[in-house]
Structures are given as structure tokens and as C-alpha cells.
N, C-alpha and C positions, 0 to 999 in steps of 0.2 A: 503492500500499499504505498502511494509515494504520497506523502504531506506537501500541500501548497502554503506551508510557509511564510508569515508575513516580514519573513527574511528575504527571500527569494521571490515574492509577488512584488507587481508594480503596487503598491498600494495608494501613488498618488491617482493612479487611473481609477484601480477599483473605490476609493473614497470618492472623486468624481462621480462615478458612476451610481454610487449610494445614495449621495447627494440629490439625484435628480430623481433615486425610484420612492425616496421619502418625501417627495413634494406629493404623492399618494396619499401619505401619512395626514400631512400638513392639510389636503382638501378632504380628508376625512373628517378630520376635526371640523375646519371650517365650516363645511356643508351644515354638519352634526348644531353646529351654536350657533349659525348665522341665523334661526329661527328666532332665538331669543331678543325678543324685542319688535318683532313684526305683529303679535299676537291680537294689537288692536287694530292695526291697519288691517290685516286679514277679516276681520269682524266688520269693518263698515263696509268694505268693499264686494263682500261676498255674502253679508251677513247671515252671519254664521252662529249658531247656538252652540252653549260648550260643547256638547257633542259633536256638532258640526265642525268646529274648531279643533277639539281632538281628534277624530278622524284625518282633518287636511293634516295637521301637524304631524300625525304617527304614521301616515299614509310614506313618509321617507324610509321608515324601516319595513315596510313590506317590500319595498323597493328591493334594499337592502338583503334580504334574502334571496329573494330571485337572483339579483346580482352576483351574490357570494357565488351560487348553486353554477349558475352558467359560465363566471370568469373562469373555476377551476379545471371544466371540461372545455372551454374554447383555449383556455390556454396552453391545453394538451394539441388540439386541433390546427391553433394557429400563429400558436406562440407567445411567450411572456408580455413581451415589447408590443408586440401590434394590440393585443389586447388591451395593453396598458394606454395604447392609443385611443382605443375606441373608447375607454373609461374617460380618458380626458375631454375628448368631443363630447362626452356625455355631460360630464360636470359642466362646460360650459355652457350648448345648448339649454341643459334644465333650467341654469341660473338666470337666461336670459329671458325665457318663456316666463319663469315666476316672477321676473323684473317686471314683465310689460303685461301680463294676462290679465284679462277683466272678465274671462267666463272661469269662472269654479272648476269646472272640467278639465279645460284645459290644465289649468294649475296644478290640478292635483296628478297628473297625465307628467308634467315636467317636474312636479315634486319625484313621483316614482323614477323618473330618469334619472334624476341628483340621488335616488337612494339604489339605485342599480350599480350608479357609480362608485357611490362610498362602499356596498358591500364590494363591489369586483376589486377597489382599493385596497381594501382590509386585507383579502388573502394574497392579492398577487405583489402586490410592494416587499412584504415578508419574505414571498417564496422567493423573489427575486436575488433577492439578497442574500439568498441563502446559497443559492446556485452561482453566485460570483465569488462571493467572501472565503479565506482562507478560517478553515474550521477552527483554527486556535482564537480568531477573533470574531468568527462568526455570530456568536452571543450578543456582544455590545453592540457592531453594526448594525443588526438587525434590531436591538431595544430603543435606536436612532427613529426608529419610527413612530414608538409611544412618544417621546418627546415629543416629535414633529404634529403630531395629535393634539398632544396638550396643547402646543406652541398655537398649532390650527383654530382649539378652541378660545384660545386666551386672545389671539387677534382678533375672532370675530365678535367678543366680548365689548372688545377697545373700538373696533370698528361701527360697530350698530351704536357705542354708546358716543362716541363723536357725531355721529350723523345727526342723532336723534338731538341732541345739545345743540348743534349747528343750525338746524332746521327749525328749533324751539319745540317739539314734540315729535313722534315718529309720523304721527300721520298728518305730519304739516307738507307744504310744495318746498323741493329744495333744487337743487339744480335742475336747469332743462324744464321746470315746472312739475317733476318726477318726485313723488311721495319719497319723504326719508326711507319709508318702510322698504318702497320697491329699490333703495339703492342699498340696502341690507342685500339685498337678492344679489343685485345686478352686479355687485364688487366681487362675487364668487368667480365672476368669468377671467377675474384678471390671473390669478396665481392658476387656474387652470388654462388658459393659451400658456403660460411660461411652461407648464406642465406639460403640454400638446408640444411643444417645441424642442425644449432641452431633449426630449424622447428619440427625437430624428438623431441626436449625439451619441447615443449609448449603444452596447451590441444587442444583441439577442443572445441568450439565456445559452451557454454551452449546453448542460443536460436536454433544452428541446433538443436543440442541432443535432444533437447524437440519436433521440428517439426519430426524429424524422431522417435517420440516413446521409445525414449532409455532414460527414464527416471533416471535410475539407475547412467548411466556414468554421465548424467548430474548433478543432486547432488553431484555423486563425486566433479565435476567441482565446482559445486558452491559451496560445502562446503569448497573445498580450498581457493578459492576467498576469500568468505565472513565471513566464518566459519558457525560453525552446527547451533550455534541458527538463523541464518537469512535465511539459505539454503533451508530449507523445503518450510518454506513461500515464499520466491522466486518462487521455483520451480513452486509452483500451481499457481501463477500469470502469470508467463509464459506461462503455458501449457494452462490457459484461454484466450489467446491472438490467440490462431492457432484455425482454424476451425475444427471442431469434423469430418466431412465427408472426407477431404482431405488434404494433404499435400502441402506447397505452393507451384502455379504454377501462369506462365507467364496473365494466365486469372485472374486471382486474382487482377490485377490492373483497371478492367473494371468497371466502375462507372457512376455517372449522369454527368460527367463533360462534356468538349469538345468532340467531338468524340467518347465517348461513357467511356472516362479514366478518372479515379478518381483527383477530383481537387488538391490533395496531389502532386501525380503525375506531373502534370502540372506544379506546383511549383517546384519541382524539377529539371524538365527539364529546368525552365525556370532560376535558378538560375547557369543551369550547360554551358546553351548558354549566358547568360550575362557574363560570367566569361571571354569567350573568345571574345565576343564581344566590348569590352573593348579594344582590343589591345596589350592583355599584352605578344602575343611571336612574335610582330614584333616592339615594340616601341622603341626598337635601331636598329633598320635596319639602321640610319643614325647615330647611338652612335658613330663610331668615327670620323666622318665629327665633333659631335658638342665638343667632347674630345679635337679635335687640335683647335676647336677654341677658344676654354679654355684656352690654352696654354701646352697641354700637348702634349710630345713627343712619336713619332711611337713606342719607344721601353718603354711603359708603360702601352702594351697591359696585361699584367699578374695581373698589379697591378690593371686597369682597372677594369678588370674582378673580382678580388679577391676583391677589394673596394666594389662593387656590391653587391657579396654576403655576406658580411659584414653587410650592411647596412639592404638588404632584412632580414639577421638571426636577426638583434637588432629589426626590426617592428615584425618579427615574436614575439621575448621573449617577447616583451610590451601586444600581444595579449594572450600568455599563462597568464601573471599577471591579465588580464583581462577580458577574456572570460567569467569564469563561475564565475563572481562579476556583468557585465553591462550588460551580456546576445549575443545572437548571432547577432541580428537583428538590435539594436543599431548602432555594428560594421557595419555591410554589409550598412548601411545608411550611417555612416561618408565614409565609403571607396567610394561609389558611388558621394556623393559630393564632396569630395579632388579629385578624379581622374577625375570627370566633370573639375572642374577648371583648374587643372593642364595640360590637355589634350587640353580644349580650348587656355590655353597659348602658346603651343605647335603649335596649328594651326594660330594664330597671330602670333608666331616668323616666323613660316614656311611662310605665306605668304608675310612677306616684300623680303624674300631670292626671289634670283634668280639662274639659273643652266648656271654652265659653258660649251664650246664646249663638254665637257666628259660625261654632265650630272650629275657632283658633285654639291649638294648644297653649295650657297654662302650665307652666313650671313654676318652682319656686325657682328664688338665684343659685342656689346651690346645685339643683339637680338641672337647672338650665347648661351649668358652665359644665359637668358631667357630662351631661349628652353634647355637649359643645368642642371637649374635647376630646371625648371618645369617638364622635364625627370627625373628626381630623386626623385621629391618628387611623382610623379605618383608611382614609382617602391615603395615607402614607403609605399602610400596609399592603393596600391593593395595587398603587400604581409604583411601586416598588419590586413587587413581585408578581403576582396573577397578569396585572395591566399587560404590561412589556411580555413576560416572558410565555404567557399562553401564544402569541404569535410567534415568539422566535420557536418554539414546543414546534405549532403547526408548519412553519416553514422549513422545517429540518427533520423532523421526525419519522418521515414516512420512506419507504426506498423509491430510488427514483421511478419505478415503472408505474406506480400507484399515486405520486404526490398531486398531481392535478386533480385525480377523480376524489382521493382522499379530501383533499381540500375543499372539493367542491362541496361536499357531505357534510363537514366539520364546518364549514364557512355557514351554509343554509343552517343547519344546530344552532349557529352561536346568535346571529341575528333571528333567527325564529324564536329562539329562549327571549332574547332580548326586547322583540314585540309583546309576548305572552309575559313578562315580568312588566312592561311598561304601561300595560294596557289593565292587568289585572288589581296594579295597585292601590288604584283610588276606589277599586270596591274594597280590597283585605284592609287598606285603612279604614274605610268607614266601617267597617264590621271589627275592628279593633288593629290600632295603631301599634302596640306591642305585641300583639300574634306578628303582625308583618314582620315587623324586624327579629321577634324570635325565629321564623320560619327562615331569615338570611344567617340569623347567625346558626343555626342548625345545618344550613348548608356549609358554610362555611368549615364547622366542624365535620360534618361527613366526609368535604373534599380531601380534609386532611388524610382520613385514612385512606379514600382511593388512590390519593397520589402514591401515596405510600407502598401500598399493593400495587398500581396497575403501570407507575411512569417509570419508565427505566432513561438513566442517564446519558445524554446526548453529548456533553462536552468533551471537545476534540476531537468528537469522532468526524470522518469524513464521510459525506452524502454517501457515499459507495457504500460505506460500513455499515446504514441503518437496514434493519431484520424486522420482520414481520411480513 
């Protein structure tokens, strides 16, 4: 087994390629966060009820699980880079239509397009990075994707804030007589176009090229990545991991596991689903109330969002420093334990509270501080472990032959679980807020034991060494 070490690899070139690929992560975060601040504009423009607004906003997630599934399969058929280009076009067109649409159906279709792009980027960017990076630094380079997601979210918050402030309010007219909330969608097109143009300057994944029998082109890419002394042997190793009688296909995930699916695919589905079952996308449903109980003013909304982003980025930076030293599995176990403890603490605090006549949570100052500290610890544990490491694992844990198909299935599972959690939380919270957070806490505790039993360490392994 020839190791493509950083010492022999062209790390400047690889770094530039990774920088381009992570723009997909930035757009993933930016598009997910851009809707914040546009709700009043959507209500006024389309006359939406609460349920209608919820569906309009949530339709992004429907697009996400469709996009994640299709991207994994299409990447095997047409290439990682080519499908990322399609994703960039979807980002751009979806943003423009959302910004200009005056018909609700057209807006939802554009929202679905944006969601498909987000879902596709979520699986393609880490997979592509894994397929071009040396094994010894693959974890830290793939973790950059999570940082870019958080940066994208944070930039969306900042852009939306300044657009609303400059216009006076989100529903007021701004540049060219277009309302500020529409500009919040239109601004997404800027990084999307940059992503599309940049993709023309990076190579196709050498693993994909080998899967299509384009060995000479793959050798050229491998030589530019790792040097001529490694490229030929690497090409032979990659070729040996693909079936000789057929190209990668969805049926390759069949095996001797549950329901005839390979155990490694079930492990990927477990990681994807439990990343959502711990409740990350609803953990700050009562965030504003917690901050106010801690004495933060209403005007500090931007600072709260930026602070959360900074804390999340700091946690990811720690992950970058240690993921290729201590491994993926230890980080997942630390994250499961830390999230379980902090979520149980939040459930305990919420259980002590009451709801006022308007349904707002009321906590004592002490319990408010417990909930606030626990929530921030939760965010640190998530963004330092399961947030980035799950995507790292999905990008690298599968054998070459099934990577695209397994990513399609696991990516679909991740976004479908995201959708179910987001849709079920209001119902669960109305029944019992404490019960909701207990569910997330128990899920985190269960994930600890599942990781311990099912996950095999991938640190330092070449992709050609992955089994399953």
C-alpha cells in the first residue's frame, strides 16, 4: 500500500482544490441561514398562515434529501466535479427565482431547487475532498467543510442584518426598489457563481476516473496531486478496488446485513440519522428566551448569532488539530457523552419552568443560567465532534466501489431525519418541552453505545483500505 503522504504530495495544489470544494459547504450554510429574517416578507407577499410559512420554509429540507440521494448516484455516473457544477447552477437559479418570485408555487419550486443543491453539496464536497487528500491529513481537510458551513450561516445572519438595518426593516424597499427580504435571497447567487467558475479550475476525482476506465486521465491527476513516484502505484491500488465486471451501481450496497444491505452502509445510516436525532437543528428553539433570562438585551440578536458562530468555529478548529491524531471514533464517543450530559441538564432546567399565558417559557434566573450554559456546551460538543466528524466518516468510510451509492443512501437518511425532527419538534414541545429534550438526550446516550459497537476507526487509512 503506497501512502500519499503530505511530504510527497503537492499540498499547495491540494489546498487550492479543497478551498474550491468547501465553497459548497459555505453555500450549504448560507442557503440554510438566509431564510432567517425573511419570514415577514414571505407572509406579506404570499399571504401565508403559520402552517403555510412553516411549509414554505421547510420545503428546503424536502429538496435536501432528494438532492443528497440523487447527487450520490449521479456522481458515480457523471463525476464528482460535474455534479458539483450542476449544484452550483441550482444554487444560482434557485436564489434568483426566490428573490424575484411573486407566485407562491414558483417560490416553493425554487426553494426545492435550493434544497436539492444544499443536499447535494452536503455529500459531494466531503466525498470529493476525501478522494483527493492524503490519508494522514484527510480528516482535518474534510473538517474544513464544517467550518465553511458555519461561516456560511454566520455570513447569512450578518448580511440579512445589514440589509434589514439599511432598508429600515426587512419588508421595506431597498436597492432598485426591491424589498430587503428579497435581496436576502438574491445575495446567495454571488457565492454560487463564484463556486461555479472556480469548479472549472479543479480536476475530476481520480477515483471516479478509474471507475470509468479513464486510467490515463486518472494518472495525470494523481501525478499532479502526489507526484510521479507515487501516481502509478496508486493508480494500480485504486483500480484493484473496483469490480471488473461492472461500474459502480446502487445494487452494490447489497450484502449480508439487515434487509440484505451491507453492515458498513447501516453504520453510515446510523451516523447520519443520529446526528439529527440529538436535536441540533431545534436546540435553540427557545434560544432567545434563554439569552434574555441571562440578561442579554433584545438588540443583541446579531451578537448572539455571531457569538454562536465563533464558538462553533473554535470547536471545529480544535477538531482540525486533533482528528488526525486521536481519530474519528474517540471524537464521536466524546461528543455523544458530552451532548447527553448537556441535554439532560437542559431537560432538567426546562422541567423546573412554567409557561406563561402566551406560551413563553418561564425559568428562574438560576435555572435560566443552567439551561443557557448547557445549551452552549451542547453546541461546543456537537460542532467539535458529530458536526464535522459524521461528514468526514461518510466521505471516507465506504469502499471505492460503493462510495457514491452508500453516500446517496446515508445522505438521504440524514436529511430525511433532519426534516422529521424539524417538523415534529413543535408538536413534541407543545406536548412536553422537557420530554423533547429528554428524547434528544437519550438519543445522544444511545449513539455512544452504537458508535462503540459499530464504528471502525479510519484514521490514517487510505481509501483503498476501507472494508465493508
